[in-house]
FIPA-158284 format. One line per field, with one value per residue (C-alpha): chain; x, y, z; residue number from 1; residue in three letters. Coordinates in steps of 0.02 Angstrom, whole numbers, plus 32768, in hexadecimal, padded with zeros to 4 digits. Each point is the difference from the previous one (the first is absolute). Layout:
BEGIN
unit	c(A,...)
u	c(X,...)
v	c(Y,...)
w	c(Z,...)
pos	c(NUM,...)
code	c(ALA,...)
***
This chain:
BEGIN
unit	c(A,A,A,A,A,A,A,A,A,A,A,A,A,A,A,A,A,A,A,A,A,A,A,A,A,A,A,A,A,A,A,A,A,A,A,A,A,A,A,A,A,A,A,A,A,A,A,A,A,A,A,A,A,A,A,A,A,A,A,A,A,A,A,A,A,A,A,A,A,A,A,A,A,A,A,A,A,A,A,A,A,A,A,A,A,A,A,A,A,A,A,A,A,A,A,A,A,A,A,A,A,A,A,A,A,A,A,A,A,A,A,A,A,A,A,A,A,A,A,A,A,A,A,A,A,A,A,A,A,A,A,A,A,A,A,A,A,A,A,A,A,A,A,A,A,A,A,A,A,A,A,A,A,A,A,A,A,A,A,A,A,A,A,A,A,A,A,A,A,A,A,A,A,A,A,A,A,A,A,A,A,A,A,A,A,A,A,A,A,A,A,A,A,A,A,A,A,A,A,A,A,A,A,A,A,A,A,A,A,A,A,A,A,A,A,A,A,A,A,A,A,A,A,A,A,A,A,A,A,A,A,A,A,A,A,A,A,A,A,A,A,A,A,A,A,A,A,A,A,A,A,A,A,A,A,A,A,A,A,A,A,A,A,A,A,A,A,A,A,A,A,A,A,A,A,A,A,A,A,A,A,A,A,A,A,A,A,A,A,A,A,A,A,A,A,A,A,A,A,A,A,A,A,A,A,A,A,A,A,A,A,A,A,A,A,A,A,A,A,A,A,A,A,A,A,A,A,A,A,A,A,A,A,A,A,A,A,A,A,A,A,A,A,A,A,A,A,A,A,A,A,A,A,A,A,A,A,A,A,A,A,A,A,A,A,A,A,A,A,A,A,A,A,A,A,A,A,A,A,A,A,A,A,A,A,A,A,A,A,A,A,A,A,A,A,A,A,A,A,A,A,A,A,A,A,A,A,A,A,A,A,A,A,A,A,A,A,A,A,A,A,A,A,A,A,A,A,A,A,A,A,A,A)
u	c(B87C,805F,7FE3,80BD,8088,80A8,806F,809A,8052,8013,7F85,7F7C,8021,7FE4,7F5F,7FBE,8035,7FC3,8003,7F5B,802C,8052,8054,7F91,8023,800D,7F4E,7FBA,8055,7FC0,7F4A,8007,804D,7F78,7F7E,804A,7F98,809C,7FA3,802A,803A,8004,7FD6,807A,8091,7FC6,7FF7,80B5,807C,8086,7F8C,8020,7FA8,7F98,7F92,809D,805D,7F63,7FE8,80B6,7FE6,7F66,8064,8085,807E,802E,80AA,7FAE,7F85,808E,8058,7F62,7FF1,80B6,8009,7F85,8026,80AA,7FAB,7F89,8004,7FF8,7F75,7F99,8002,8003,7F9A,7F50,7FBE,7F53,7FF9,8073,7FFF,7F88,7F93,7FEE,7FDB,7F5E,7FC5,7FDD,7F70,7FAD,8015,8080,80A6,8085,8097,8089,807B,807D,8014,800F,8086,8066,7FE8,804F,808D,8026,801D,807E,805B,800F,8038,8076,7FB7,804C,7FAF,8071,80B3,805C,800F,80A1,805F,7FE1,8085,7F84,7FED,7F67,7FF7,7F60,7FDC,7F91,7FE8,7F44,7F81,801C,80BE,800D,7F84,8060,80A5,7FBF,7FC1,80A1,806B,7F9E,802E,80B9,8018,8071,7F97,8037,7F7B,801F,7F8F,7FFB,7FBE,8053,7F7F,7FB2,7F51,7FC2,7F4C,7FF0,807C,7FF6,7F51,7F81,7FA5,804C,7F5A,800C,80B0,808E,80B1,8043,7F86,802A,80BC,7FFA,7FB5,8085,808B,7FAB,7FFF,80B1,8046,7FB0,801E,80A5,7FE1,806F,7FB9,8061,7FA0,8004,803A,7F89,8012,7FF7,8069,802B,80A7,7FAD,7F96,8096,805B,7F6B,7FEF,80BA,8008,7F5A,7FA9,7F56,7FB9,7F5A,7FAD,7F8F,800C,7F49,7FBE,8048,7FCB,7F51,7FCD,7FEE,7F53,803B,7F9A,8033,8046,8041,80B0,7FCE,8047,7F94,7FC5,8033,7FEC,7FA3,8084,8088,7F98,7FDD,80B8,8036,7F84,8037,80B5,7FEA,7F60,7FDB,808C,7F8F,7F92,7F5A,7F9E,7F4E,7FA9,8030,7FAD,8024,7FE0,7FD0,7F8C,806E,8042,809D,7F92,7FA4,80A4,8042,7F5C,7FF6,80B5,7FEB,7F67,805F,8087,7F7F,7FC7,7F52,7FFB,7F95,800A,7FD7,7FD7,7FCC,7F78,7F74,8015,7FC0,8082,8092,807F,8032,7FC0,7F65,8055,8090,7F89,7F9F,80A4,8028,7F52,8013,8090,7FA5,802C,7F78,7FDC,7FE3,7FC9,7FE7,8084,8097,809B,8023,807F,8060,7FF6,8091,8049,80B9,8028,7F94,7F58,7F63,7F7C,7FC7,7F8C,7F86,7F85,7F60,7FF6,7F43,7FDA,80AA,7FFC,80A5,802E,809C,8016,807F,808D,80B5,803B,7FD2,8027,7FF4,7FC8,7FE5,806A,80B9,8071,8058,80BD,800C,80A2,8062,7FA3,8021,80BA,7FED,8021,7F6E,7F8B,7F4F,7F88,7F47,7FAD,7FF8,80B9,7FEA,8077,7FB7,8020,7FD0,7FB8,80A1,8014,808A,8010,8025,80B7,8015,807E,7F86,7F6A,7F88,7F66,7FAB,7FBC,8079,7FA2,7F51,7FF6,7FD2,7FB3,8008,809B,7FBF,7FF7,80B5,8034,7FA5,8045,80B2,8000,7FBD,8086,8083,7FBC,8009,80B6,802D,7FA9,8058,80AF,7FE9,7FCD,8098,8081)
v	c(86FF,8045,80B4,800F,800E,7FAA,807D,8034,806E,8006,8091,7F9B,7F69,806A,8045,7F4F,7FC6,8092,7FD9,7FBB,8046,80A7,8061,807C,80B8,8054,8040,7F58,7FA9,8081,7FF0,7F42,7FED,806F,7F7D,7F7E,7FD8,7FC6,7F66,7FB1,7F4D,802E,7F70,8044,7FDD,7F4E,7FE7,8038,7F6E,8077,804E,80B6,8079,8048,8079,804A,8020,8049,8074,8034,8029,8064,8066,801C,7F90,7F9A,7FD2,7FB7,7FA2,7FB4,7FCB,7FAB,7FA1,7FCC,7FC3,7F78,7FE9,801F,7FFF,8089,805E,7F68,7FAE,809F,7FEC,7F44,7FB9,7FC3,8084,7FE4,7F59,802A,80A5,8060,7F66,8000,80BB,8020,8073,7F63,7FDD,80A6,8001,808A,7FF5,7FBA,8069,7FF5,7FB8,7FC1,80A8,8059,7F83,801E,80BC,8002,7F85,8053,80A3,7FAA,7FAC,809C,806C,7F73,8005,7F6B,7FA9,7F6B,7FCF,7F5D,7FBD,7FE6,7F70,7F5C,7F9B,7F90,7FF3,7FCD,7FD7,802A,7FA8,8071,80BE,7FF9,8045,7F72,8007,80BE,8009,7F78,805B,80A8,7FB4,7F9D,809A,805F,7F74,800E,7F6E,800D,7FD4,7FD0,7FE7,7F96,802B,7FA5,8096,80A8,8065,7FED,7FF6,7F63,800B,80BC,801B,7F5E,7FBE,808B,8056,80A9,805A,7FD4,803E,803F,7FBB,80A6,8001,7F4F,801B,80A7,7FAA,7F78,8083,805C,7F62,7FCB,80AA,7FF2,7F4A,7FE0,7F4E,7FC7,7FBB,7F9D,8002,7F7E,7F85,7F6C,7F74,7F66,7F72,7F99,8059,80AC,7FC9,7FB6,80A8,8058,7F7E,8011,80BE,8030,7FD8,7FEF,8001,804C,7FC0,8079,7FC2,800C,7F8F,7FC4,8014,7FE2,7F4A,7F95,7FE0,7F5B,8014,7FF1,80A0,8048,8005,8073,80AE,808A,7F94,8058,7FEE,8090,8024,8000,8075,8079,8006,801C,808E,804F,7FFD,8036,8069,8041,7F99,7F67,7FE2,7FA9,7FBA,801F,7F76,7FAD,7F74,7FF9,7F57,800A,8053,8040,80AD,7FE2,7FD6,80A5,805F,7FA9,8020,80B7,801D,7FAF,806C,809D,7FCE,8008,7F4B,7FB6,7F8D,7F6A,7FB8,7F46,7FA8,7F4C,8027,8081,80B9,7FE8,7F79,8067,801B,80B0,8091,8052,80A8,7FB3,7FB5,80A3,805A,7F86,8016,80BD,7FF9,7F8F,7F4F,7F82,7F6A,7F51,7F89,7F44,7FD6,7F90,8010,7F59,8033,8098,8008,803F,8014,800A,7FF8,8094,800A,8014,7FD3,7F99,7F6A,8010,7F82,8033,7FBB,8009,7F99,7FBF,8059,8040,8099,8061,80B4,8057,8064,8036,7FE9,7F8E,8036,7F78,803E,7F54,8005,7FFF,7F6D,7FEE,800A,7F51,7FD4,807F,7FE0,7F45,8025,8041,7F72,7FDC,807F,7FBC,8030,7FDE,7FA1,80A0,802A,8089,8011,7FC0,8079,800D,8090,8065,7FDF,7F85,7F6D,7F4D,802A,806E,8074,802E,8075,802C,8065,804F,7FA1,7F6E,7FDA,8042,7FC7,80AF,808F,80BE,806C,803B,7F4E,7FE1,80A2,7FD0,7F50,8038,806C,7F72,7F8C,807D,7FF3,7F43,8009,8072,7F8D,7F66,804C,8043,7F53,7FA8,8084)
w	c(6890,8094,8033,8016,7F7D,800B,805E,7F9E,8084,80BD,8004,7FA3,8070,809C,7FB5,7FDF,80AD,8068,80BA,8041,80AC,7FD5,808A,805C,800A,80AA,7FEF,7FCC,8091,807D,7FC9,7FEE,80AD,804A,7FCF,8076,809B,8061,8039,80A6,7FE2,7F47,7F8A,7F7F,8076,801C,7F43,7FE5,8006,8043,8082,7FD3,8077,7F74,8064,804F,7F5E,7FAE,8096,7FEF,7F48,802C,807E,7F78,8056,7F66,8049,809A,7F92,7F9B,809F,803F,7F5D,7FF0,80B4,7FCC,7F47,7FAE,7F55,8035,7F5C,7F8E,8063,7FF8,7F43,7FDF,8091,7FD7,8077,7FBA,805C,8092,805F,7F8F,7FF1,80BE,800E,8060,7F75,7F99,8077,7FD6,7F42,800F,7FA4,8076,8030,7F7C,807D,7F7F,7FAB,80A7,8033,7F62,8014,80AC,7FDF,7F5A,805C,8072,7F70,7F95,8092,8038,80AF,8059,8094,8021,801A,8016,80B0,805F,7FAD,805A,7FA5,7FA4,7F42,7F9C,7F46,7FA4,7F5B,7F98,8002,7FF5,807D,807C,7FF6,800A,8091,805D,7FDF,8040,80A2,801B,7FE4,8086,8078,7FD6,7F89,7F68,7F68,7F51,7F7B,7F65,7F6E,7F59,7F9D,7FE2,805F,80AE,8048,7FA9,7FC5,8019,7F72,7F9E,8017,801F,7F72,7FCF,801C,80BA,8024,7F94,8000,8041,8092,8037,7FF0,805B,8098,7FFA,7FFC,808F,806B,7FD7,802F,80AC,802B,7FA9,7FC5,7F71,7F5E,7F7E,7F5C,7F75,8084,7FF9,807E,7F93,8043,8098,8002,8004,8094,805B,7FF4,804F,8089,8029,7FFF,8050,80A4,7FAB,7F50,7FCC,7F61,7FA4,7F4E,7FD2,7F77,7F5C,7F4B,7FBD,800F,7F64,7FB8,7FB4,7F61,7F4A,7FB4,80A3,7FB8,7F70,7FF0,8049,8092,80A0,80BB,8051,8085,7F7B,7F92,808F,802E,7F4C,7FEF,80A4,7FC9,7F4A,7FF8,7F4F,7FB5,800D,7F68,8021,7F6A,7FC9,8063,80A5,8061,80BB,8051,80B8,807C,808D,8026,7F99,7F6A,8019,8002,7F64,7FA5,8034,7FCF,7F56,7FDE,8033,7F84,7F74,7FF3,7FF5,8098,802E,80AF,7FFA,80A3,8020,807F,800E,8020,80B1,8024,7FC1,808D,7FC9,8067,7FB5,7FF3,7F9D,7F82,7FF5,7FDD,7F73,7FB5,8009,7F85,7F86,803B,7FD4,806F,7FBB,8089,8017,7F7E,8011,7F90,7FAE,7F7A,7FC6,7F43,7F97,7F53,7FD5,80B9,8032,8058,7F97,8082,8095,7FF7,8090,8045,8056,80B1,7FF1,7F64,7FC7,7F58,7FB9,7F9A,7FD0,8038,7F8D,804E,7FE9,80B4,8090,80B2,8083,80AA,8049,809D,8028,8022,80A7,800B,8046,7FA3,8066,80A2,7FF8,8007,80B3,807A,8074,7FB0,7FF4,7F74,7FF6,7F72,7F98,8014,8082,8093,80A3,8090,80B6,8065,7FF4,7F45,8028,7F8A,802E,7FE4,809A,7FAC,7F76,800D,7F75,7FD3,7F6C,7F6A,8013,80A2,7FDC,7F4B,7FC5,8064,7FFA,8013,80A8,8042,7FCF,8057,809F,8004,7FD7,809B,806B,7FBB,803A,80B1,7FF1,7FC8,8090,807D,7FBA,7FFF,80B0,803E,7FB5,802E)
pos	c(1,2,3,4,5,6,7,8,9,10,11,12,13,14,15,16,17,18,19,20,21,22,23,24,25,26,27,28,29,30,31,32,33,34,35,36,37,38,39,40,41,42,43,44,45,46,47,48,49,50,51,52,53,54,55,56,57,58,59,60,61,62,63,64,65,66,67,68,69,70,71,72,73,74,75,76,77,78,79,80,81,82,83,84,85,86,87,88,89,90,91,92,93,94,95,96,97,98,99,100,101,102,103,104,105,106,107,108,109,110,111,112,113,114,115,116,117,118,119,120,121,122,123,124,125,126,127,128,129,130,131,132,133,134,135,136,137,138,139,140,141,142,143,144,145,146,147,148,149,150,151,152,153,154,155,156,157,158,159,160,161,162,163,164,165,166,167,168,169,170,171,172,173,174,175,176,177,178,179,180,181,182,183,184,185,186,187,188,189,190,191,192,193,194,195,196,197,198,199,200,201,202,203,204,205,206,207,208,209,210,211,212,213,214,215,216,217,218,219,220,221,222,223,224,225,226,227,228,229,230,231,232,233,234,235,236,237,238,239,240,241,242,243,244,245,246,247,248,249,250,251,252,253,254,255,256,257,258,259,260,261,262,263,264,265,266,267,268,269,270,271,272,273,274,275,276,277,278,279,280,281,282,283,284,285,286,287,288,289,290,291,292,293,294,295,296,297,298,299,300,301,302,303,304,305,306,307,308,309,310,311,312,313,314,315,316,317,318,319,320,321,322,323,324,325,326,327,328,329,330,331,332,333,334,335,336,337,338,339,340,341,342,343,344,345,346,347,348,349,350,351,352,353,354,355,356,357,358,359,360,361,362,363,364,365,366,367,368,369,370,371,372,373,374,375,376,377,378,379,380,381,382,383,384,385,386,387,388,389,390,391,392,393,394,395,396,397,398,399,400,401,402,403,404,405,406,407,408,409,410,411,412,413,414,415,416,417,418,419,420,421,422,423,424,425,426,427,428,429,430,431,432,433)
code	c(MET,SER,GLU,PHE,LYS,GLN,PRO,GLU,SER,GLU,GLN,GLU,PHE,GLU,ALA,ASN,PHE,GLY,GLN,ILE,LYS,PRO,LEU,MET,SER,GLN,THR,GLU,ALA,TYR,TYR,GLU,SER,SER,ARG,CYS,LEU,PHE,CYS,TYR,ASP,ALA,PRO,CYS,VAL,ASN,ALA,CYS,PRO,THR,GLY,ILE,ASP,ILE,PRO,LEU,PHE,ILE,ARG,GLN,ILE,ASN,SER,LYS,ASN,GLU,VAL,GLY,ALA,ALA,LYS,THR,ILE,TYR,GLU,SER,ASN,PHE,PHE,GLY,TYR,ALA,CYS,GLY,LYS,VAL,CYS,PRO,THR,GLU,VAL,LEU,CYS,GLU,GLY,ALA,CYS,VAL,TYR,ASN,ASN,THR,ASP,VAL,LYS,PRO,ILE,GLU,ILE,GLY,ARG,LEU,GLN,SER,PHE,ALA,THR,GLY,LYS,ALA,ILE,HIS,SER,ASN,ARG,LYS,PHE,PHE,GLN,ALA,GLY,LYS,PRO,ASN,GLY,LYS,LYS,VAL,ALA,VAL,ILE,GLY,ALA,GLY,PRO,ALA,GLY,ILE,SER,CYS,ALA,CYS,GLU,LEU,ARG,MET,MET,GLY,PHE,ASP,VAL,ASP,ILE,PHE,GLU,SER,LYS,GLU,LYS,PRO,SER,GLY,LEU,THR,VAL,HIS,GLY,VAL,ALA,PRO,TYR,LYS,ILE,THR,ASN,ALA,GLU,ALA,LEU,ASP,GLU,MET,LYS,TYR,LEU,GLN,GLU,GLN,PHE,GLY,PHE,HIS,VAL,THR,TYR,GLN,LYS,PRO,VAL,LEU,SER,LYS,GLU,ASP,LEU,SER,VAL,LEU,GLU,LYS,ASN,TYR,ASP,ALA,VAL,PHE,VAL,GLY,ILE,GLY,LEU,GLY,ASN,THR,ALA,LYS,LEU,LYS,ILE,GLN,GLY,GLU,GLU,LEU,GLU,ASN,VAL,PHE,GLY,ALA,VAL,GLU,PHE,VAL,GLU,LYS,LEU,ARG,MET,ASN,HIS,HIS,LYS,ILE,SER,VAL,PRO,ARG,LYS,VAL,ILE,VAL,LEU,GLY,GLY,GLY,ASN,THR,ALA,MET,ASP,ALA,ALA,SER,GLU,SER,ALA,ARG,MET,GLY,ALA,GLU,VAL,ILE,LEU,ALA,TYR,ARG,ARG,SER,ARG,GLU,GLU,MET,PRO,ALA,TYR,ASP,PHE,GLU,TYR,ASP,LEU,ALA,LYS,SER,VAL,GLY,VAL,LYS,GLY,LEU,PHE,ASN,VAL,LEU,PRO,VAL,GLU,ILE,ILE,GLY,SER,ASN,GLY,GLU,VAL,THR,GLY,VAL,LYS,LEU,ARG,SER,THR,LEU,ASP,GLY,SER,GLU,PHE,VAL,GLU,PRO,CYS,ASN,TRP,VAL,ILE,LYS,ALA,THR,GLY,GLN,SER,LYS,GLN,ALA,ALA,LEU,LEU,LYS,LEU,ILE,ASP,GLY,LEU,SER,LEU,ASP,GLU,LYS,GLY,LYS,ILE,ILE,VAL,GLY,ASP,ASN,PHE,GLN,SER,THR,ASN,LYS,LYS,TYR,PHE,ALA,SER,GLY,ASP,CYS,VAL,SER,GLY,GLY,GLU,GLU,VAL,VAL,ASN,ALA,VAL,ALA,ASP,GLY,LYS,LYS,ALA,ALA,TRP,GLY,ILE,ALA,LYS,PHE,LEU,LYS,GLU,ILE,SER)
***
């Protein structure tokens, strides 16, 4: 049985999904920042994909200059607040902290980062403004971390930027795909509003780019196009029973939960298929919604690609791991799921594990159908966009970064690469002007 009960109100939902990185108080931030050794050639900086000067912003917090700390962070990472909460700091900056070599708890860099940037957001302290207009226009497809980061950097260089987003809210994974116990909807959207007010990029929501005609309009009206569309829906397992009711993709489940909170009803028993970080999120979320959850993975615990801390978090809310098992059929009755037939990858034996829901966390499909409509755009064998050093595709007018190029990395990687793509766009348009 789960230790959680199905939440029936927003208050109960928030209690079940308490933030795993809650915001620090002024006192907590002061004492935590005082622990920093301000290392020369700090390994935490080298571990950060956006290269934030971490010792500097921590020193600024310690001297009660939170505004200066926020500026230091945002100059490197436009998603400074969100990344402080959703980044896997345990394996990035905090994982590189020198305290790990002395069996001392590493500095809580992520929480300090969100503390400082949160102060700037809530006091509406602005650090940037759009550059002098240069007469060039860039279209950005997708208002996720890569697209927003690219747009912010382009606006500082004087480009007009229009973003076309298929959903009704911005910020991609930070609103639609990250577990609610990592960041709330309000927090993610507050940062997006904060950025848009400073940089002045324009976003058209519920405006998917779907056809050759849509692309032709962008190519005609803009000097360059940036593609930051991320990945598609959960990939098919291609096993019998996958079409039954109550079989869901993990990314679709996470998004539905983020948008509807306590209005979602999760049944008594859920099986999550997969062993990555998305599987951990789906399992943890199902447990926090009151379900008994089994995580079934085809390889051993040691071979599971999820971060150790993500699996530990899932276990802490009652998720049980079932390893070395392969799903061969989803069993159902009257169109609904009743269980999953699993085969041991060790001895080949088969058994049925009863359940009411199946959540597939077995990877996401690429959006190759759309990408193949772009003339001259090359994709690799997995459907990812091939780009050069400046994130320019084989169609010179198109640039891309984020998951549609990487195949699936962290929010912070998309932010870093979106900014670099903006530099590539600027370089290209200067060369051809």
